[in-house]
C-alpha positions in Angstrom: -15.8 -24.4 -57.4 -17.0 -23.8 -60.9 -14.9 -22.6 -63.8 -16.1 -21.2 -67.2 -12.6 -22.0 -68.5 -9.8 -23.9 -67.0 -7.1 -21.8 -65.4 -3.7 -21.7 -67.0 -0.5 -22.6 -65.2 0.2 -18.8 -64.8 -3.3 -18.3 -63.3 -2.6 -21.0 -60.8 0.6 -19.3 -59.6 -1.7 -16.5 -58.3 -4.1 -18.8 -56.4 -4.0 -18.9 -52.6 -3.3 -22.3 -51.0 -7.0 -22.6 -50.3 -7.9 -21.8 -54.0 -5.4 -24.4 -55.2 -6.9 -27.0 -52.8 -10.4 -26.2 -54.0 -9.2 -26.4 -57.6 -7.7 -29.8 -57.0 -10.9 -31.0 -55.4 -12.9 -29.6 -58.4 -10.6 -31.5 -60.8 -11.0 -34.6 -58.7 -14.8 -34.3 -58.7 -14.8 -33.8 -62.4 -12.5 -36.7 -63.0 -14.6 -39.0 -60.6 -17.8 -38.0 -62.5 -16.3 -39.1 -65.8 -14.9 -42.4 -64.3 -18.3 -43.1 -62.7 -19.9 -42.7 -66.2 -17.8 -45.6 -67.3 -15.0 -43.8 -69.0 -11.5 -45.1 -68.4 -8.5 -42.9 -67.8 -7.3 -43.7 -71.3 -10.7 -42.4 -72.6 -10.3 -39.2 -70.6 -6.7 -38.6 -71.6 -7.6 -39.1 -75.2 -9.7 -36.0 -75.1 -8.1 -33.9 -72.4 -5.3 -33.6 -69.9 -6.9 -32.7 -66.6 -3.4 -32.2 -65.0 -2.0 -30.0 -67.8 -2.0 -26.7 -65.8 -0.7 -28.3 -62.7 2.1 -30.4 -64.2 4.6 -27.6 -64.7 4.2 -26.6 -61.1 4.6 -30.0 -59.5 8.0 -31.4 -58.5 8.6 -34.8 -60.3 8.2 -36.7 -57.1 4.8 -35.1 -56.2 3.2 -35.4 -59.6 2.4 -39.2 -59.3 1.0 -38.6 -55.8 -1.5 -36.1 -57.2 -2.5 -38.3 -60.2 -3.0 -41.3 -58.0 -5.0 -39.3 -55.4 -7.2 -37.9 -58.1 -7.9 -41.3 -59.8 -8.5 -43.0 -56.5 -10.4 -40.1 -55.0 -8.1 -39.8 -52.0 -8.6 -36.6 -50.0 -6.8 -37.3 -46.8 -5.1 -34.3 -45.2 -1.7 -36.1 -45.3 -1.9 -36.6 -49.1 -3.4 -33.2 -49.9 -0.9 -31.5 -47.7 2.0 -33.2 -49.5 0.6 -32.1 -52.8 0.0 -28.6 -51.6 3.5 -28.4 -50.2 5.0 -29.7 -53.5 2.9 -27.1 -55.4 4.1 -24.3 -53.1 7.7 -25.2 -53.8 6.9 -25.8 -57.5 5.3 -22.4 -57.9 8.4 -20.7 -56.4 10.6 -22.5 -58.9 8.2 -21.8 -61.8 8.3 -18.1 -60.9 12.1 -18.1 -60.7 12.4 -19.7 -64.1 10.0 -17.2 -65.6 12.0 -14.3 -64.1 15.2 -15.7 -65.5 13.7 -15.9 -69.0 12.6 -12.3 -68.8 16.1 -11.1 -68.4 
């Protein structure tokens, strides 16, 4: 999956589950490339936040699972399914908060 620009949180709420999964793998591939070049997570986070668009959508208990999976390049169905399930719930909550703000 290639992106000319990173999707926003609002963009991600319109993604299908497969698109979100592909986006997670894209972020993971990008992060792994930077780590393989010798950058540390601190180096990466000093210049960008690769989790920025996902963070508002992830329940607090799922966020560390995503981060650890990305850093450690874990792609098992069990872990990815847990993240996707959390994102699905988080997207519903995010939309509900947005609707309440618009009233």
